[in-house]
N, C-alpha and C positions, 0 to 999 in steps of 0.2 A: 547636391543640396545638403545643407548643414543638418546633421542629425539632431533630434530634439534633445534638450538638456535633461539629465536624469531628474526624475521627480521624487521628492521625499516619500518614504514609505507611508507616513501617517496621513490619513485623510481627516478633515475636520469633522468632528462629531455632530456639529450643528449645521443646518442649512445656512444660517445667517451669522454675521458677526455684529452683534449689538453691544457687547461688553466683553472685556478680557476675562471677566469672571466665568464666562461660559467655556473657556479654553482650559486645557491642562498644559503642563510644562512641555510635553512632547509636541503638542500642536503649535505652541508659540515658537518653539525652535524650528519646526517644519516651515512655518511662514517665513522666519528669518533666513533659513537656508534657501528657500525658493526665491526670496528677494535678492539674496547675494548672488545666486546663479543668474537671475535676470540681469542684474547689474553687470556681471562679468560678460555675458553674451552681448549686451549692448555696447560695452566698451571695446569688445573685440570686433564689433561690426558684424556680428553673425546673426542671421535671420532666425527668429524664434517667434512663431505666430500661433500660439494655442487658442487665441480668440478669433481666428480667421472666420469671417462671416458672422460673428457674434456681435451683440449690441449691449450697451450699458446705458441705462437711464440715470440721469443725475439731477436729483431734486435739491434745489437751493432756496432756503428761506433766510439765510444769512449771507452777507457778502463774503467773497472768498478770493484769495490769490493762489496760495500753494495747493489748497485742496482741489480747486477746479483744474488748475494746470496739471497737477500730478495725475489725477484720475483720467482726464481727457487725453492727455499725451500718452499716458500709460496704456490705455485701451488701444490707441492708434498704433503704438509700437508693438503691441502684441497681436496686431492684425485685425482688431475689432473697431467698432465705431461707437462713439459716445454722443448722447443727445442731451443737451442742456434743457432742464425743465424748471421754469420759474413759477412761483405760486400763482401769479396772475394768469398763467397759461392753463393751470390745472384746477386751482381752487379746491385743494384737498379739504374735505369736511364742510365746504360751503357750496361750491358749484356741483361737486360730486362727493358722495360719501367716501370715507376712508376705505371701506371694504371694496367698493366698486373701482376705485383707483388702483388698489392692489391687484384686483382681478385683471384690469386692463393692462397694467405693467407686465403681468405674467404672460399675457398673450403676445405682447410686442417685444419684450426684452429678455435677455438671458440672465440678467441680474441688474440691480440698481443700487445706488447709494443715496443717502439722504443727509443733508446738513441742515439742522433745524434747531429750534429752541426746546421743544417739548419732547423728552425722551419717549414718553408713552405713545406719541404719534409714530415714531420709528418702529416701536414694538408692534403697534396695531397693523401697520402696513406689512411688516414681516410676517405676522400671524396669518394674514389673509392672502399673502402671495405664495405662489408655488416656485418662484425663482429666488436665488439668494439676495438678501438685503444686507447692506453694509452701512454701519453707523460711521458717517464721515464727520461727525461732531454733533453732539446734543449738549444741552446744559448739564446733563448728568455725567457724561463721559466722552473721552476723545481717544478711542482705542488705536486708531491708525497712527496718530501722532506718537504714541508711546512705542508702538512696534518699530517705527522709524528710529526713535531714540535708542531702542535696544539694539537694532542693527548697527547703529553708529558706534555704540559701546563695544559690540562684538568685534567689529572691524579693528578696533584698537586694543583688543585683548583684555578689555575691562569687565566683560560680562562673565565673571568667574566667581568661584566661592570666596566669601569674605567681602564682596562688594558692599560699600556703604554709600547710599545716595541721600543727599539732603535736598528737600524741596522747600524753598523759601517763598512764602506768599499765600495767596488765597487757596483754601482747600476746595478747589473748583473741579471742573471736569478733567483737566489734565492731572491734577493731584490724585483724583479718584482712580484713574487708569494706572498711574504709578503704584498706588497701593495694591491694586489687584495683581500687577506684575510682580511686586515684591513677594506677595503671598504665594504665587504660583512658582516662581523661580528660585525662591529661597535666599533673597538678599535683604539687607536692612534698609528701610526707608525712614528717615526722620523728617517730619513735616512741621515746620515752624510757621504758625499763623497767629494773627491777633485774635483777641477775644471776639467771638461772634463770627469768625471766618474760618473756623477749623473744619477739617474733614468730618463728614457725617459719622456719627457713632456706628451706624449700621454698616458703612463701608469698612471702617476699621475692624469691626467684629468679623465680617466676612473674610477680609484679607488675612486676619490673624488665625482664623479657622484653617485656611489653607496653609498658613505659615507653620501651624502645629505639625503638619506633615512634612513640609519642605525645609523647615528651619528659617523661613522668612519672618521678618518682624516689621511692624509699622509703629512708629513712635510719634504720637501727636504731642507737640511741644509749643511753648510760647516764645522761647528765647532763640533767635536765629543763630547766635554764637554757639549755643549748645548743639543745635542741629548740625551745624557745619563742621564741628570738631572732628578731625580725622576723616573727613569725607573724601571719597575718590571722585565723586561727581556732585556738582551743585546745580540744581535746576531752578529756574524761575519762570514766571509768566506775568502777563500784564495784570495790573491791579484792578482795572475796570474793563470787564469784557463787554462784548456787544450785547445790548439790551439792558445794561446797567449804567448807562450814561448819566441818569438822574442821581446816581449815588456817588458820582465822581469826587466831589468835594469831601464827602464823609470818608470815602475810601482812601484818598490821599492822606488824610490826617491819621487814619487807623494804621496805614502801612508805612508811615514815615521812617521807621527804624528797620524796615525789612528790605532795604535796597541791597542787592548783591554788588558789593564794591571791593576795592583792594583790601581795606581793613578787615572786612569779614572773611575774605578768601585766605588771609594769613592763618586762620584757624583750621582750614582744611589742609589736606596733605599737600606738600609742595608741588607735586605733579598733578593735582586735581584739575579737572576740566569743568567748564560751564556749558550747560545746554539751555536753549531758549527756543520755544516753538515758533516765535515770530508772529506778528510784527513786534519789534522791541521799542520801548520808550526810554531812550538814553536819558539818564538823570531821574528816571522813575524807578522801576523795579530793578534796573541794572545801571551801573555807572558807565559812562562813555568809554573810560579807560579799560574797564573789565570786559566790556563787549568787544572792543577792538582786539584785546589780547586773546580772546577766545573765538573770534569771528570765523576762523577757518573750520573748527569743528561744528559751530552753529550752522554754517552753510552746508557742511557735509550732512548734518542732521536734516536740513531742509531738502537737500537733494534726495536723501534716502526715503522721503515720503513717496517719491516716484517709484523707486525700486521695490520697496517692501509692499506697496499696494499692487504692483505688477505681480509680485509673488503671490499675494493674497488672491487676486483675480484669477491667476493661473490655477491655484488649488480649488477655488470655488466655482469657476465658470469654464475653465479650460477644457479643451478636447484631450482625451486620453487615448 
């Protein structure tokens, strides 16, 4: 029988993962290392089942492709079982109170994820649950996505001192998680957004407070060319997220000059890479040419959702 993979020394200080702001640098690196080890064992075809006999609840209030596939398949590959829970099945806060749902989950599951609109709902469930809760996306933050992005950069030797990341587009949940990561890990993040779509001041302040200790910086900008200058990594995301469909016309106009295309990429370092959390709208936030030129690392990034979340579940739910 294959011996278990070594586990990182660091344990997560919080029961839950609701925001990267709750982690320190050592914990982030521990999650990345656990994800890398899970990926290695999977590619070697070696059995690693720390979730054997364990169960994961999956609450989805938003449609999902990568999030559902990666968590459900990840739990299975680790020896556990995932149960899909849609709102019409549970009725959180309508059919049953948030507190009672959290107590119910704690009796049935060894941990649960939630992909929803309202971040406070995820926080309330976590507060009243006795098992780990993982933010699989809220309108406030998308921590699992950025952990996958960081693993992708680490694999390519880019997660190193002096890293400069440019985020071009809406100061949304993805940008928020990038800001917290920059503050914790000590790299520079330049965020270029139109007027009215910038990162929240409170997010910048919290990230910069961490950056005062780590050397990280978050630079809120308007000009995408200035943000991309000398960047090692350029990140973009859709201009209109789920739940914002009524704003689409207004957003298309506001973000018209924020497309990541070949002309913009000439301002970055020659070897710079592009990340996109998907789904991508070619001709919108990214040009078709730029997407295809960087599609390999973008799909490495998508694959790493599976591996880094397996590492996260191993640390938070796994048998030791």
